[in-house]
C-alpha positions in Angstrom: -21.0 64.4 -2.7 -23.1 62.1 -4.5 -23.2 58.5 -3.6 -21.4 57.6 -7.0 -18.6 60.3 -5.2 -18.5 58.2 -1.9 -16.5 55.2 -2.9 -14.9 57.6 -5.4 -10.9 58.8 -4.5 -10.7 61.1 -7.4 -12.6 63.9 -5.8 -11.9 65.5 -2.4 -14.0 65.0 0.8 -15.4 68.8 1.4 -15.6 69.9 5.1 -19.9 71.2 4.8 -19.0 73.7 7.6 -15.5 75.2 6.8 -15.7 74.4 3.3 -11.9 73.2 3.6 -10.5 70.1 1.6 -9.6 67.0 3.3 -6.1 67.4 2.2 -6.0 70.3 4.2 -7.9 69.7 7.3 -7.0 65.7 7.5 -9.5 63.0 7.6 -13.3 63.4 7.1 -15.8 62.6 10.0 -18.4 61.4 7.2 -21.9 62.7 9.1 -23.9 61.2 6.2 -24.0 59.7 3.1 -23.1 63.0 1.3 -22.1 64.9 4.2 -18.5 65.5 5.9 -17.2 67.1 8.7 -13.6 68.3 9.4 -12.2 67.4 12.7 -11.7 70.9 13.6 -15.3 72.5 13.1 -16.6 69.1 15.2 -14.0 69.6 17.9 -15.7 73.0 18.0 -19.1 71.6 17.8 -18.3 69.3 21.1 -17.1 72.5 22.8 -20.5 74.2 22.2 -22.0 71.3 23.6 -19.9 70.8 26.6 -20.2 74.8 27.2 -24.3 74.3 27.2 -24.8 76.7 24.7 -26.2 74.2 21.9 -29.6 73.5 24.5 -30.8 70.5 24.2 -29.9 67.6 22.0 -31.0 64.1 21.5 -29.1 60.6 22.5 -26.6 60.2 19.3 -26.2 56.6 17.8 -22.8 55.7 15.8 -24.1 52.3 14.9 -25.3 53.1 11.2 -21.3 53.4 10.2 -21.6 57.4 11.1 -24.0 59.5 12.4 -27.4 58.6 12.8 -29.1 62.0 11.3 -32.4 60.8 13.3 -31.8 60.8 16.4 -29.7 64.0 15.3 -32.9 66.1 14.9 -31.7 67.1 11.7 -34.9 68.3 9.5 -35.1 66.2 6.3 -33.9 68.2 3.3 -30.2 67.3 5.4 -30.8 63.5 5.7 -32.2 63.4 1.8 -29.3 65.3 0.2 -29.0 69.0 0.8 -25.5 68.6 2.2 -23.9 67.6 -1.7 -21.7 69.9 -2.7 -22.1 71.2 -6.3 -20.4 69.4 -9.4 -18.7 72.6 -9.8 -17.0 72.7 -6.4 -15.5 69.4 -7.0 -12.0 69.1 -6.5 -9.6 67.1 -8.1 -7.0 64.8 -5.4 -3.6 65.8 -6.3 -1.4 62.7 -6.9 0.4 61.5 -4.1 4.6 62.6 -4.2 5.9 58.7 -4.8 3.2 57.9 -7.5 4.4 61.2 -9.9 8.3 61.1 -8.9 8.8 57.4 -10.9 11.8 56.7 -12.8 9.2 57.0 -15.9 8.5 60.6 -15.5 5.8 62.3 -14.1 2.4 60.3 -14.0 0.6 63.3 -14.9 -2.0 63.7 -18.4 0.7 64.0 -21.1 -1.6 66.3 -23.1 -0.7 69.2 -20.7 2.9 68.3 -19.7 4.7 66.2 -22.6 5.6 69.1 -25.1 6.5 66.3 -27.3 3.2 65.1 -28.1 2.3 69.5 -28.9 2.7 70.1 -32.7 5.5 72.3 -33.1 5.4 76.0 -33.4 5.1 75.9 -37.1 3.0 73.4 -37.3 0.4 75.8 -35.0 0.7 78.8 -36.9 -0.3 76.4 -39.6 -3.0 75.9 -38.0 -3.7 79.2 -36.9 -3.4 80.2 -40.6 -6.5 78.2 -41.4 -8.9 80.5 -39.1 -6.5 83.9 -38.7 -5.8 86.4 -41.7 -2.6 88.2 -41.5 -0.7 89.1 -38.2 2.0 86.7 -39.3 4.6 88.0 -36.8 2.0 87.4 -34.3 1.0 84.3 -35.0 4.8 83.5 -35.2 5.5 85.1 -31.5 2.2 83.1 -29.7 3.1 79.3 -31.4 6.8 79.8 -30.3 5.3 81.3 -26.7 3.0 78.2 -26.5 5.6 75.6 -27.2 8.2 77.0 -25.1 6.2 77.2 -21.9 5.1 73.4 -22.0 9.0 72.7 -22.5 9.7 74.6 -19.7 7.3 72.9 -16.9 8.8 68.9 -18.2 11.0 67.2 -16.1 13.9 68.1 -19.2 14.0 71.3 -18.3 15.0 71.0 -14.4 18.4 71.4 -13.5 20.6 74.5 -12.4 19.6 76.7 -14.9 15.7 77.8 -14.3 13.9 78.6 -17.3 11.7 81.9 -16.8 8.4 82.3 -18.7 7.7 85.1 -20.8 3.7 86.6 -20.4 2.9 88.3 -23.6 1.2 91.8 -24.2 -0.8 92.3 -27.4 -1.3 95.4 -28.6 -3.6 96.3 -31.7 -6.9 98.1 -32.7 -10.1 96.6 -32.1 -11.3 94.0 -34.8 -7.9 93.1 -35.5 -8.2 89.9 -34.2 -6.9 89.9 -30.5 -8.9 87.9 -29.2 -10.0 85.7 -31.7 -6.2 84.3 -31.8 -6.4 83.2 -28.3 -9.8 81.6 -28.7 -8.7 79.6 -31.8 -5.3 78.5 -30.2 -7.2 77.0 -27.4 -9.4 75.1 -29.7 -6.5 73.7 -31.4 -4.5 72.6 -28.4 -5.1 70.1 -25.9 -4.3 72.7 -23.2 -6.2 73.8 -20.0 -6.5 78.1 -21.5 -8.9 80.2 -19.7 -10.1 84.1 -21.3 -11.0 86.3 -18.7 -11.8 90.2 -19.1 -10.1 92.7 -17.2 -13.3 95.1 -17.2 -14.8 93.7 -14.1 -11.6 93.4 -11.9 -11.4 95.8 -9.1 -9.5 96.2 -5.6 -10.0 93.9 -3.1 -13.0 94.7 -1.1 -15.1 96.1 -3.7 -18.0 95.1 -5.9 -16.7 93.0 -9.0 -13.9 90.3 -9.1 -10.6 89.9 -7.0 -7.9 89.2 -9.2 -7.9 85.5 -7.9 -10.9 85.1 -10.3 -8.6 85.1 -13.1 -7.1 81.8 -11.6 -10.7 80.8 -10.6 -11.5 80.3 -14.2 -8.5 78.4 -15.2 -9.3 76.2 -12.5 -12.6 75.6 -14.3 -11.2 75.4 -17.8 -8.6 72.4 -15.9 -11.6 70.4 -14.5 -10.8 71.6 -11.4 -7.6 69.7 -11.8 -5.3 71.8 -9.3 -2.2 70.1 -11.4 -3.2 71.2 -14.8 -4.3 74.7 -13.6 -0.9 75.0 -12.6 0.7 74.6 -16.4 -2.4 76.5 -17.8 -2.4 79.6 -20.6 -4.8 82.4 -19.1 -5.5 85.4 -21.2 -6.5 88.3 -19.9 -8.4 90.6 -22.2 -9.1 94.3 -22.2 -5.7 94.7 -20.1 -5.9 98.9 -20.9 -8.6 99.2 -19.5 -7.1 98.8 -15.6 -4.6 101.7 -16.6 -4.5 104.7 -13.8 -6.8 107.3 -14.1 -5.8 110.8 -15.2 -7.2 113.8 -13.5 -9.4 112.0 -10.9 -10.4 112.5 -7.4 -12.2 109.3 -6.6 -10.2 106.5 -5.5 -8.9 103.9 -8.3 -10.3 100.6 -7.4 -10.4 99.2 -10.8 -7.2 100.9 -12.1 -3.2 101.1 -10.7 -4.7 98.7 -7.8 -6.1 95.4 -9.6 -2.6 96.0 -11.4 -0.9 95.9 -7.9 -2.6 92.6 -7.4 -2.2 91.3 -10.4 1.9 91.4 -10.1 2.4 88.4 -7.6 0.2 86.6 -10.1 2.1 86.9 -13.1 5.4 86.9 -11.3 4.8 83.1 -9.5 3.1 83.0 -6.2 1.1 80.6 -4.1 -2.5 82.0 -4.2 -5.5 80.9 -2.8 -8.4 80.7 -5.0 -12.3 80.0 -4.3 -13.4 76.5 -6.5 -16.6 77.1 -8.7 -16.9 80.9 -8.1 -15.3 83.8 -8.8 -15.7 85.4 -5.2 -14.9 84.4 -1.7 -17.2 83.7 0.6 -18.4 81.0 3.6 -19.9 78.6 1.6 -17.6 78.1 -1.6 -14.4 75.8 -1.0 -10.9 77.0 -1.2 -7.7 75.7 -2.8 -4.2 77.3 -3.3 -2.3 77.5 -7.2 0.8 77.7 -7.4 1.2 80.7 -11.1 5.2 79.9 -11.2 4.3 77.5 -14.7 1.1 79.3 -15.6 1.5 81.6 -18.7 -0.3 84.8 -19.3 -1.3 86.5 -22.3 -2.5 90.0 -21.9 -4.2 92.3 -24.7 -5.8 95.1 -25.5 -6.5 98.0 -27.8 -4.7 100.7 -26.3 -6.9 103.8 -27.7 -4.9 107.1 -28.3 -1.4 105.4 -27.3 -0.5 106.3 -31.1 -0.7 109.5 -30.3 2.0 108.4 -27.3 4.2 107.1 -29.5 3.9 110.2 -32.2 5.0 112.9 -29.2 7.6 110.6 -28.4 8.8 110.4 -31.6 8.5 114.2 -33.1 10.8 115.0 -30.0 13.8 113.9 -32.2 13.1 115.3 -35.3 11.8 118.8 -35.1 15.1 120.5 -34.4 17.5 121.0 -36.7 18.0 120.8 -40.1 17.0 116.9 -40.0 13.8 117.6 -38.6 10.7 116.3 -40.1 7.5 117.4 -40.9 4.6 117.3 -38.0 2.6 114.5 -39.9 5.5 112.1 -40.9 3.7 109.3 -38.4 0.2 110.4 -38.8 -0.4 107.4 -41.6 2.1 105.0 -40.9 0.9 101.5 -41.0 3.3 100.3 -38.4 3.5 103.0 -35.3 2.2 100.3 -33.1 5.6 98.3 -33.4 7.4 101.5 -32.0 5.9 101.1 -28.8 8.1 101.4 -25.9 8.1 100.5 -22.2 8.0 104.5 -21.8 4.9 105.2 -23.7 2.7 102.4 -21.6 4.0 104.2 -18.6 2.6 107.1 -20.0 -0.8 105.3 -20.7 -1.1 104.9 -16.6 1.0 101.5 -16.2 3.0 101.1 -13.2 6.8 100.0 -14.2 6.1 96.8 -11.8 3.8 95.2 -14.2 5.2 96.2 -17.4 8.5 94.7 -16.3 6.5 91.1 -16.0 4.9 91.1 -19.2 8.3 91.0 -21.2 7.5 90.2 -24.3 5.5 93.0 -26.2 4.3 93.2 -29.9 1.0 94.5 -32.1 -1.0 93.3 -34.1 -1.7 95.9 -37.0 -5.2 97.5 -38.1 -6.8 95.4 -40.9 -6.7 97.1 -44.4 -9.3 96.2 -47.6 -7.4 93.5 -49.1 -7.6 91.6 -45.4 -11.1 91.9 -44.8 -12.2 90.8 -47.8 -10.0 87.5 -47.1 -11.5 87.3 -43.7 -15.2 87.0 -45.4 -14.0 84.0 -47.8 -11.1 82.6 -46.5 -11.0 81.2 -43.1 -12.6 77.9 -42.3 -15.7 79.5 -40.3 -15.9 82.6 -42.8 -19.0 84.6 -42.7 -19.6 84.3 -46.1 -19.3 80.4 -45.8 -21.5 80.3 -43.3 -24.5 82.1 -45.2 -23.9 79.8 -47.9 -24.3 76.6 -45.7 -27.7 78.6 -44.6 -29.2 79.0 -47.9 -27.9 75.2 -49.0 -29.9 73.7 -46.8 -32.7 75.5 -48.7 -31.2 74.2 -51.7 -29.8 77.5 -53.0 -26.2 78.5 -54.2 -25.2 81.9 -52.8 -22.2 83.3 -54.4 -21.0 87.0 -53.8 -19.6 89.1 -56.6 -16.1 90.5 -55.9 -17.3 93.8 -56.3 -19.4 93.5 -53.5 -17.0 92.1 -51.3 -15.1 94.9 -51.6 -17.4 97.2 -50.9 -18.4 95.4 -48.1 -14.8 95.9 -46.8 -14.5 99.5 -47.4 -18.0 100.3 -45.5 -16.9 98.3 -42.5 -13.6 100.4 -42.5 -15.4 103.1 -42.3 -17.2 101.8 -39.3 -13.8 102.0 -37.7 -14.8 98.6 -35.8 -12.0 96.0 -37.6 -13.6 92.8 -38.3 -16.5 93.1 -36.3 -18.3 95.4 -38.6 -18.3 92.9 -41.2 -20.6 91.1 -39.4 -23.4 93.9 -39.4 -23.2 94.5 -42.6 -23.9 91.7 -43.8 -26.3 90.4 -41.4 -27.9 93.9 -43.0 -28.4 93.0 -46.6 -29.1 89.2 -46.5 -32.3 89.9 -44.1 -34.5 90.4 -47.4 -32.8 87.7 -48.7 -33.2 85.6 -45.8 -37.1 86.4 -45.2 -37.7 85.9 -49.0 -36.0 82.9 -50.4 -37.8 80.4 -48.6 -41.2 81.7 -50.2 -40.0 80.3 -53.7 -39.2 76.9 -54.1 -38.1 77.5 -57.6 -35.3 79.8 -57.0 -31.9 78.0 -57.6 -29.2 80.6 -56.9 -28.7 83.9 -55.6 -26.0 86.5 -56.5 -24.9 89.3 -54.7 -23.8 92.1 -56.5 -22.2 95.6 -55.8 -25.3 97.6 -57.0 -27.5 95.8 -54.3 -24.8 96.5 -51.3 -25.1 100.6 -52.0 -28.7 100.2 -52.2 -29.1 100.9 -56.2 -30.6 97.5 -57.1 -31.3 94.2 -56.2 -30.0 90.5 -56.4 -29.3 88.6 -59.1 -31.7 85.3 -59.1 -31.6 82.4 -61.1 -34.4 80.0 -61.1 -34.1 76.2 -60.9 -34.3 74.0 -64.6 
């Protein structure tokens, strides 16, 4: 650890040899200014010395507040600070029990555990409305979940009745705002929140991240404070990518096995987690995190799940006088709202995994009107970004309403949701961003429908 942390009780001392913390091993032995050895490793070293396996060693001098590095014969790079633990691996100490059990309540960060200092659900939703267009039901559900999550982890919720956590599963087509919704929530709330991706997760022992890496990212988001991390929120994106693979003869190391590995984490367990890294190795400190009070939000596009839902719905409507047409559900905009656990099992999720995500809800695909609103209404809307860029050149950028509708229609054809908007706008704005700085007399630029469709150019007004 650095010299500034030698007298700082905020961080744990870490054994240079086994990378365990002082709270696990007991009081450390100081070898140099920034190098500590735990009693177990020191005893094993003495045992090796006594057995003669260490070879001839110089005499040890204890006169300088620890072992004299000069007499130990260590090279200069160890004397000069190579043993320093990286800041990303420095772990904050847990507060003592007597300090956290005061009459006035737990002495912890009020931004984490004092739900009364968090905005109520309707205020959270109002803040989300400023950035996310549509998806009112999803915003309502996630606002209530976050608020209730912090109510259940406070001392006021303790008692005979234990309140369970409501992990969530978000289903929606690509580009409908699943990830952006959680990213916006992370900016609005002063809570430890980690956003991770399920595509890199594999079964333990294979190339890729173990399921514990999900908690490593949460610990990093909590500034290596275990107490904050144990009351945080984790969003696992692309969760549909760990569904069981169908008709495969190879070992499914990133499918059902990952679901099984996540079971204990979702429900609540003590998990050993590497600090400052997503993989376990001999040079990384380890700590234990209890996931009982961590709220998990999972999201995924679930491609082709609409076909599974339609197949189930059509079973009851194909026979008899009340039978419906086969294409009844083809254009149903609320089809995803009808998803059930049976559909998720058919998609490739094991029942145990589905049972640990009790709140399941869908986000709807975007239509033309919503895409137009997304371009111009949010605080950081893409049109506002370009207007600000040109305003720095003292040029006023304006968009005709017909032009915005055309852009939205082109984005719908790409079938990538809101992500398609930026690629379209980047394309037709390229020439404008290139040509405008050439002429300082240009004062205003109007983007027209003809320009978007390639039938003409933008309208330009010169300065008076």
